[in-house]
C-alpha positions as a printed Julia matrix, in Angstrom:
73×3 Matrix{Float64}:
  17.26  -13.23   -6.86
  18.01  -10.66  -10.28
  16.42  -13.26  -12.53
  13.19  -12.51  -10.72
  13.33   -9.36  -10.92
  13.9    -9.59  -14.63
  10.96  -11.22  -15.16
   8.65   -9.11  -12.94
  10.18   -6.03  -14.58
   9.23   -7.99  -18.26
   5.41   -9.05  -16.69
   5.74   -4.97  -15.79
   5.98   -3.53  -18.78
   3.48   -5.45  -20.94
   1.0    -4.83  -17.79
   1.38   -1.51  -18.69
   1.84   -2.1   -22.58
  -1.37   -3.4   -22.54
  -3.0    -1.14  -20.53
  -2.01    2.27  -23.47
  -2.55   -0.51  -26.14
  -6.66    0.06  -25.1
  -6.95    3.89  -23.66
  -9.72    5.62  -24.51
  -9.78    9.63  -24.73
 -10.02   10.89  -21.32
 -12.19   14.4   -20.43
 -11.03   17.08  -22.73
  -8.98   15.09  -24.94
  -9.2    16.2   -29.09
  -8.25   14.33  -31.86
  -8.56   12.62  -35.55
  -8.91    9.18  -36.72
  -6.54    8.45  -39.72
  -6.67    5.88  -42.07
  -4.41    2.87  -43.45
  -2.28    6.19  -45.15
  -2.23    8.3   -42.52
  -4.53   10.65  -44.01
  -7.3    12.42  -40.94
 -10.69   11.23  -42.01
 -12.33   12.03  -39.0
 -12.79   13.78  -35.74
 -13.33   13.38  -31.83
 -13.48   15.07  -29.08
 -14.18   14.25  -25.85
 -15.83   17.19  -23.61
 -15.59   18.24  -20.2
 -18.05   16.36  -18.92
 -17.52   13.04  -20.85
 -19.87   13.33  -23.67
 -17.8    12.12  -26.35
 -18.77   12.89  -29.87
 -17.04   12.74  -33.71
 -17.35   13.41  -37.52
 -16.59   11.48  -40.4
 -15.06    8.89  -39.9
 -14.22    6.51  -37.38
 -11.15    4.33  -37.69
  -8.8     2.21  -34.9
  -6.09    4.83  -35.28
  -6.87    7.34  -33.34
  -4.17    9.89  -32.14
  -5.02   12.31  -29.68
  -4.01   16.29  -30.36
  -5.62   18.3   -28.29
  -7.37   19.28  -24.97
  -9.94   21.19  -24.45
  -9.09   23.57  -20.79
 -11.37   22.42  -18.54
 -12.45   23.37  -14.72
 -11.0    21.39  -12.08
 -13.08   21.08   -9.29
């Protein structure tokens, strides 16, 4: 029983980690795109209505560093 719980727990951890790795920015998120050296090369914002926009260069290294104050329904 303990081994089964351990395997189930590890599987859950891997599933959560994979979900976080492909998570997309949520409505109201703001952030930056970093190059391989950690330099900011672009910015992005997702409006409260879910409209995505960016300036500069998009990379695979996106870092969310702020949120818009959106009115909640």
